[in-house]
C-alpha positions in Angstrom: 125.7 -9.4 -23.6 125.5 -5.8 -24.7 122.3 -5.3 -22.7 124.0 -6.7 -19.6 126.9 -4.3 -20.0 124.5 -1.4 -20.6 122.5 -2.2 -17.6 125.6 -2.5 -15.4 127.1 0.8 -16.6 123.9 2.7 -16.3 123.2 1.4 -12.8 126.8 2.2 -11.8 126.6 5.8 -13.0 123.1 6.4 -11.6 123.9 5.0 -8.2 127.2 6.9 -8.0 125.5 10.1 -9.0 122.7 9.6 -6.5 125.2 8.9 -3.6 127.4 11.8 -4.4 124.4 14.1 -4.8 123.1 13.0 -1.4 126.5 13.8 0.0 126.5 17.3 -1.3 122.9 18.1 -0.5 123.2 16.9 3.1 126.9 17.7 3.6 127.8 14.1 4.4 131.6 14.2 4.1 132.2 10.5 3.3 129.8 10.7 0.4 131.3 13.8 -1.2 133.9 13.7 -3.9 135.9 16.8 -4.7 139.1 17.1 -6.5 140.5 20.1 -4.7 139.6 22.8 -2.3 141.4 26.1 -1.9 142.4 27.2 1.6 144.2 30.2 2.9 147.5 28.3 2.9 147.1 26.8 -0.6 144.9 24.0 -1.7 144.2 20.5 -0.6 143.1 17.5 -2.7 140.8 14.8 -1.5 137.5 13.1 -1.6 135.8 9.9 -0.8 135.7 6.9 -3.1 133.1 5.2 -0.8 130.2 6.1 -3.1 131.9 4.4 -6.0 132.7 1.3 -4.0 129.1 1.1 -2.9 128.0 1.6 -6.5 130.2 -1.2 -7.7 128.8 -3.6 -5.1 125.2 -2.7 -5.8 125.9 -2.9 -9.6 127.3 -6.4 -9.1 124.0 -7.6 -7.5 121.9 -5.8 -10.1 123.9 -7.5 -12.9 123.5 -10.9 -11.3 119.8 -10.5 -10.9 119.5 -9.2 -14.5 121.4 -12.3 -15.8 119.2 -14.7 -13.8 116.1 -13.1 -15.2 117.5 -13.4 -18.7 117.9 -17.1 -18.3 114.2 -17.7 -17.6 
């Protein structure tokens, strides 16, 4: 059980980091996450949660595959 949780958390953080990094490197707005940005009129908050949603979905499939392999 502990190994399954560890694999899930590790894969979630790695996939999230990878997607957000790709967003910043290639300037893909929907993969970027930023808390605030200063403008001439003040600041704006925002960011995309799409990388985290994708990471949750992929982590689910990784966890299912890991559990199936543990049964055999």
